[in-house]
C-alpha positions as CSV (number, residue, x, y, z in Angstrom):
1,X,21.3,0.8,-13.5
2,X,19.5,1.7,-16.7
3,X,16.8,-0.2,-18.8
4,X,15.9,0.3,-21.8
5,X,16.4,4.0,-23.0
6,X,19.0,4.3,-20.3
7,X,17.0,6.1,-17.6
8,X,18.1,4.6,-14.0
9,X,16.0,2.6,-12.8
10,X,15.8,1.3,-8.7
11,X,15.2,-1.9,-7.1
12,X,13.4,-2.5,-4.1
13,X,13.0,-6.2,-3.1
14,X,11.6,-8.3,-0.4
15,X,11.8,-12.0,0.8
16,X,8.8,-14.3,1.6
17,X,7.2,-14.7,4.6
18,X,9.5,-15.8,7.9
19,X,12.3,-14.7,5.1
20,X,15.5,-12.5,5.5
21,X,16.4,-9.5,3.5
22,X,19.6,-11.7,2.9
23,X,17.7,-14.4,1.2
24,X,19.9,-16.0,-1.7
25,X,17.8,-15.5,-4.3
26,X,17.6,-11.6,-3.4
27,X,21.2,-11.5,-3.0
28,X,21.8,-13.3,-6.7
29,X,19.3,-10.3,-8.2
30,X,20.9,-7.9,-6.4
31,X,24.4,-8.8,-7.6
32,X,23.0,-9.7,-10.9
33,X,21.5,-5.9,-11.6
34,X,24.5,-4.0,-10.0
35,X,25.1,-0.8,-10.1
36,X,21.1,-0.3,-9.7
37,X,20.2,1.3,-6.7
38,X,18.8,-1.6,-4.8
39,X,16.9,-2.2,-1.4
40,X,16.3,-5.3,0.1
41,X,14.0,-5.4,3.5
42,X,12.5,-7.6,5.5
43,X,8.9,-7.1,6.1
44,X,6.6,-7.1,9.1
45,X,3.6,-9.6,9.2
46,X,1.5,-6.4,9.4
47,X,1.4,-3.3,7.9
48,X,3.8,-4.6,5.3
49,X,2.3,-2.5,2.0
50,X,3.0,0.4,4.1
51,X,6.3,-0.6,4.6
52,X,7.3,-0.8,1.2
53,X,5.7,2.4,0.5
54,X,8.1,4.2,3.1
55,X,11.1,2.2,2.0
56,X,10.2,2.7,-1.8
57,X,10.3,6.6,-1.0
58,X,13.2,6.6,0.8
59,X,15.1,4.4,-2.0
60,X,14.2,6.9,-4.8
61,X,15.1,9.7,-2.4
62,X,18.9,8.1,-1.6
63,X,19.2,6.9,-5.6
64,X,17.9,10.2,-7.3
65,X,15.8,8.0,-9.6
66,X,12.5,9.5,-10.8
67,X,9.2,8.5,-9.5
68,X,7.9,5.9,-11.8
69,X,11.5,4.4,-12.4
70,X,11.1,1.8,-9.4
71,X,11.2,-1.7,-9.8
72,X,9.5,-3.7,-6.8
73,X,9.2,-7.4,-5.6
74,X,10.6,-10.0,-4.3
75,X,9.6,-13.7,-3.4
76,X,6.1,-15.0,-2.3
77,X,4.6,-12.8,0.7
78,X,7.4,-10.1,-0.4
79,X,6.1,-10.0,-4.1
80,X,2.6,-10.2,-2.6
81,X,2.9,-7.6,-0.4
82,X,5.1,-5.0,-3.0
83,X,2.0,-6.2,-5.6
84,X,-0.6,-4.4,-3.1
85,X,1.4,-1.6,-2.7
86,X,1.0,-0.7,-6.3
87,X,-2.4,-1.8,-6.3
88,X,-2.8,1.0,-4.0
89,X,-1.0,3.7,-5.5
90,X,2.5,3.2,-5.2
91,X,3.9,4.2,-8.6
92,X,6.1,1.5,-9.9
93,X,7.9,0.7,-13.7
94,X,7.5,-3.0,-12.8
95,X,6.8,-5.7,-10.5
96,X,8.8,-8.8,-10.2
97,X,6.9,-11.6,-8.6
98,X,9.0,-14.7,-7.7
99,X,6.9,-17.8,-6.5
100,X,3.8,-15.6,-6.1
101,X,1.5,-17.1,-3.4
102,X,-1.8,-17.1,-5.3
103,X,-3.6,-19.5,-2.4
104,X,-2.3,-21.4,0.3
105,X,-1.4,-24.7,-0.4
106,X,-4.5,-27.3,-0.9
107,X,-6.9,-24.0,-0.9
108,X,-7.4,-23.0,-4.6
109,X,-10.6,-21.2,-3.4
110,X,-8.5,-18.5,-1.0
111,X,-7.3,-16.5,-3.8
112,X,-4.9,-13.6,-2.9
113,X,-5.3,-12.1,-6.0
114,X,-8.6,-9.5,-5.7
115,X,-5.9,-6.5,-6.2
116,X,-4.8,-7.6,-9.7
117,X,-7.3,-5.5,-11.5
118,X,-5.7,-2.2,-9.6
119,X,-2.1,-3.1,-11.0
120,X,-1.3,-1.5,-14.5
121,X,2.5,-1.9,-14.6
122,X,4.3,-4.5,-16.1
123,X,5.1,-7.9,-14.5
124,X,7.3,-10.7,-14.3
125,X,6.0,-13.9,-12.7
126,X,8.5,-16.5,-12.1
127,X,7.5,-19.6,-10.4
128,X,8.1,-23.5,-10.3
129,X,6.0,-25.9,-12.3
130,X,5.4,-27.7,-8.9
131,X,4.8,-24.5,-6.7
132,X,1.7,-25.9,-4.4
133,X,0.8,-21.8,-4.2
134,X,-0.3,-21.7,-8.0
135,X,-0.4,-23.9,-10.9
136,X,0.3,-22.6,-14.1
137,X,-3.4,-22.2,-15.3
138,X,-4.5,-20.9,-11.9
139,X,-1.7,-18.0,-12.0
140,X,-2.6,-17.4,-15.7
141,X,-6.4,-17.1,-15.1
142,X,-5.6,-14.5,-12.4
143,X,-2.9,-12.5,-13.9
144,X,-5.7,-11.6,-16.9
145,X,-6.9,-9.3,-14.4
146,X,-3.6,-7.2,-14.5
147,X,-4.1,-4.5,-17.0
148,X,-0.1,-4.2,-18.0
149,X,1.8,-6.4,-19.7
150,X,2.6,-9.8,-17.7
151,X,5.6,-12.2,-18.9
152,X,5.5,-15.5,-16.9
153,X,8.3,-17.9,-16.7
154,X,7.5,-21.5,-15.4
155,X,10.7,-23.3,-14.3
156,X,10.6,-27.4,-14.5
157,X,11.2,-29.3,-11.4
158,X,10.7,-26.1,-9.2
159,X,8.6,-26.0,-6.3
160,X,7.7,-23.2,-4.2
161,X,11.1,-22.5,-2.6
162,X,13.1,-22.5,-6.4
163,X,16.2,-24.0,-4.3
164,X,19.4,-23.9,-5.9
165,X,18.0,-22.0,-8.9
166,X,18.9,-18.6,-7.5
167,X,21.5,-17.2,-10.3
168,X,18.8,-18.5,-12.8
169,X,16.3,-16.7,-11.4
170,X,18.6,-13.3,-11.4
171,X,19.2,-13.9,-14.8
172,X,15.6,-14.0,-15.6
173,X,14.8,-11.0,-13.7
174,X,17.8,-8.9,-15.0
175,X,17.0,-9.5,-18.9
176,X,13.3,-8.7,-17.7
177,X,14.5,-5.3,-16.0
178,X,16.6,-4.7,-18.9
179,X,13.8,-4.9,-21.3
180,X,11.6,-2.3,-19.7
181,X,11.1,0.8,-21.8
182,X,9.5,4.2,-21.4
């Protein structure tokens, strides 16, 4: 797949905690972005950012896409682990963060965004307005720490799972990835 300038992009997607690599949202995104080199992976409970790094390197080698042309992301925990890998130095053209789990439900003081200040690439957040893991105001405040440009899309009537919105989410992600420049 090419984005913006016609430069090829590869895509690595991870599911939420206890999710599978064949999650319907991830499948819809992969289908929508064909023929991009795409890997969907399941993540372990421990060492997930390192697994993201290893799989990203494998994807770049297989696809022939240049470093820095990799888009990472996923749903909930998967997106969070990808953002942590990028904050720890993994090069990425962008991050796709679907239903980002900013804090555990009912515990807004336990933020999972300390690493945002070390993220400098463009980021897309897609969340439901009824998501118990992050309100619009909470996520907007946390995202201010990201040095790269951020785009946030709030889906009305959606909770954390965004059930039944797979194609809609895939369309949003596809348009955003196609808009990446440079």
